[in-house]
N, C-alpha and C positions, 0 to 999 in steps of 0.2 A: 303741709298744713296740720298734719296730725300732731307733730311736736309743738307747734304754736298753740293749738287748742289745749293740749295737755298742760303747757306752761301757764297759759292764761287761767285755766281752771284751778291750778294749784295755788294761785296767788290770792284768791278770794277778794278780788277787787270789789269796791262798792259802786262801781260804774260799769257800763256796758263796754265791751271791747268787740268791735265788729271787724270782720275780715272781708277782703275783696279779692277772692281767688282768681276771678276772671279779669281783674284789673280794670273793670268798667269805670268805677268812680275815679280811680287813679288817673286814667286817661282824660276823663271829663274835667278834672281839676287842673290838668296841664302838668301833672307831676312827671318827673323824668328820672328820679333817683329813689332807690329803695334803701332802707325802709322810709315810708312816708306816713306820718301820723297827723291826724287833725283832731283838735279838741273842739267839740260842738256843744253849744249851750242847749238847754232844754227846748227852747223855741226853734232849734234847727240852725241857728246862726253859727257860722264857723268862727271860732274865737282865735285859734292859733293853728299854724301849720309848722310841722317839723320835717325837714328833709335830711336823710342820712342819719348817721349816729356816731357820736363821739363820746368817750367816757365822760360822765358827768351830765349828759343830756337828760338822763332819767331823773336826776335831782331837779333840774329846771322844770321838766314836765310835771313832776310831783308838786312843786311849788305852785305852778299854774293851776293845776287841778284843785289844790287846796283853796287857792284864791277864788276860783270859780264857785266851788261849793259854799264858801263863806258868803260871797255876794248873793248866791241863790238863797241861802238861808236868811240873810238880812232882808232881801226883797220879800220873802214869804212872811217874815215877821211884820214888816211895814204894811203889808196888805191886810193884816189882821187888826191893825190899829184903827 
């Protein structure tokens, strides 16, 4: 876990990265393969799940995160109108 934390901290992400060292959430969500990543909206809704890793998956996840941030920003602007 130490290496994971060091890597995450070095990336300066604009979003939270949470870990599940005891695999409690992993089991509750029925996951069976590591790594297992979920993208969660502000309201707590699971938007995407990613199981395992293949080269290029990081680009897909980055695109999904950008889309989520854009939708979030659009929603915030609409609520101001």
